[in-house]
N, C-alpha and C positions, 0 to 999 in steps of 0.2 A: 644496595642489596647486601644483606649479611651473608657472607660465604664461609663464616667460621662458626656455624651453629654447633653448640655442644650436643653430643649424642649420648645422653646418659641413660636413656630408657629405650626398650625395643620400639615403643611408639614413635620415638624421635626418628628412627631409621625407616620404619615402614611408611611413615607419612611423607617420605620423599620418593616413594616408588610409584611409577606409572605402570599399573598392572596391565600387561599388553597381550593382545590376541589379534594378530594380523595375518594368520594363515588363510589362504584363499578357500580352504575347505571348512572353515569355521561355520557352525550352524547356530540357529536360534538358541538351542539349549546350551551350547557352549558359551554364548554371549551372556545369557541369563546367569549361568554359573559364575562367570567372570565377575559380574556385577555383585552377586551374592558374596563372593570372596572379598571383593574390594570393600564392601560395606562392613563385613565382619572383622576384617583385619585393620581397617583404617588407612588404606592406601590413598595416595594423593589423587589419583585418577584411574579410570580405565581408558586404555587406548585401543580403539577399534577402527575397522575400516568404515568409510562413510555410509555404506548401506545400513550399518547397524547403529548409527548414532541415535536415531529416534527411539529404538528399543532400549538402548542403554540409558538414555535420558529419562525414559519412563520408569525403568527399573530403579533408578537412583534418585527419583524425585524425593525431595525432603531429606536427602542425604548430603553430608559435606563432601562426598566424593564427586569430583567433576568428570565430565566426559571429554576426552581428547580424541581427535581423529587426525588422519593423515591426508595431506593435500599434494597433488602431483606425484603420487607415490607409485612405485619406488624409484622412477627414473629421473624425475624433475624436468623432463623435456617437453612438457605441455606448453602451449601458448599462455601468456599471462592472463588473458581474458578467461581461458578455460579454468585456470587455477582460481581466479577471483570468483567465478560462478560456482565452482565446487566448494569454495570456502563459504560463500554466502548461503548456499543450501545447507551446509553443515551447521552453520550458526543458527539458521532458522529452525533446525531440527533439534537444537539443544546442546551443541558442542560449545565448550568454554575454553578449550585449548586446541590450537591448530599446529600440527607438526608438518611443515612444508619442506619438500625437497628443493633446494636451490637449483637453478639452472646450471648444472655442472658443465655442460658443453659450452655454454656462453662464458663461464668463468675461465675455462681452459683455453678458449679462443681469444681471451684478452678483452672481452666485452663487459667490463665491470659496470658500465653505466646501465646495461640491460638488467644485470643482476640486481643492482641497487634499486632501480626503478620498480622492478617487480616486487621485491621484498618490502619496499616502502609502501606500495599500494596495499599489499596484504596486511602489513602491520597496521596501517590506518584503518582498514576495514575491521580487523579484529578489535582494535581499541575502541572504535565507535560502538562496538557491541559488548564492551566490557569483557573481552576475551584476551587470551595471551597467544602470541606467535612464537613458535620455536622453529629455528632454521636448521634443517638437516644438511650437513656439509658432505657426507659420504667420504670420510677422511681416507679410506683405503685407496681412493682414486686421486688423491692430491699429494703434492710434495709439501714440505714444511712452509715454504713461502706462500704457496697457494692457500694453505690452511689459514695462515695469518691474514691474508687478504680477505678470504671469505668471512673470517671473524669480524674484521673491521667493517666490511660492507653490512653485515648484520647489525652491528652497533650503530652505524650511520643510518640504517633504515629504521631504527627504533624498535627492533625486535626485542623480545623478552628473554630468549634463550638461544644459544647455539647448541647443536646436538651432533654427536659424532656420526651416527650411522643409521641406515634403514633396517639393518639386519638381513637384507637381501643381497648385499654386495659381497665382495671377495673377503672382507674382513670386518670385524666389529670394533668395539671400543678398546683402546689401549691406554695404559697409564701415561705413556709419553704424549699421546695426542691430547688427552684431557689436560695435562699440565700445560702444554703449549696453548691450548684454547683458553684456559684460565688466564695465563700470562698475557694473552692477546687482548682479551676483553676486560681485564681487571675486575673490579667489583661492580661494573656498570650493568651487566646483565648476567643471567644464569648460564650454567653449563650443564647439559644433560648428557650423561654417558649411556649409550645403548648399543646392544649387539654383543651377544655372548656372555652376558653377566648372569651367572646361574648359581653362584654361591655367596654366602655372607662374606667370605674372604675377598672375593672379587669386588663386591659392592664397596667394602671398606677401603680397598685399594683405590678405587675410582674416587671416592669421597675425599680421601687423603690427598689425591692429586688435584682436587679442586672442583669436582662435580657436586652440585647441590640438587640434582634430580637424577633418578636412575630409571631407565626403561628396561623392563625385564618381563619375560613370561614365566619366571620362576619365583614370583613373589611369595607364594605360599610356602615353598620349600625354604626360602630365606627366612621367613617368619618362624618356621619350625626350628631352624638352626639357632635363631635368636632365643627362642624359648628354652632350648636345651643347652644353651650356653656355648655353642660351638662357635669358635672364632678363627679356626685355622683350616677349614675345609678348602679343598682345592678343586 
């Protein structure tokens, strides 16, 4: 996987954004607007809750923008079979990327085999359907060694990305965590930074640390900063 892509044009940056709307109060019109924006600006995907996958897939039919959804969200504490059933439903309804929350409690309890088994099953299901699996670590709950272990388990499970955060935890993406995750997975899989990234400066910081996908609900604002040449917004 190429993690050193040159970012010479605004389109190079916006094409790495997962345009995200995961608020529980999101409505049909909100999701339709999200899809319209993603198509207009050329984002990589829209990331929506499972209920909205079919609507998003319908809105984005014949568009290069794919539909991403979340599995086991936001706690990661569902049974494996529940996550697998949720993932299969989402794939049937048009999802092409699945952002699954790892079983954080199992990891912290030392049950790496349970985490690996679950992620392997989910990765296999996704790949059978020509979809990608991203593993949300929820880095704010882990120490550095646990983050490294979680990354290695995701690699061993054949996941496509590791991802920092749900956006619902006590903290979001940090430059240090992204750098640690990239060093842990090398170039074998992607790194998605998500949680609290609302400016072009923050996005570029995460990419410089090693992220090659960005989850944000501020994609339009970041696009506008790109268009106006802003590079140092905070």
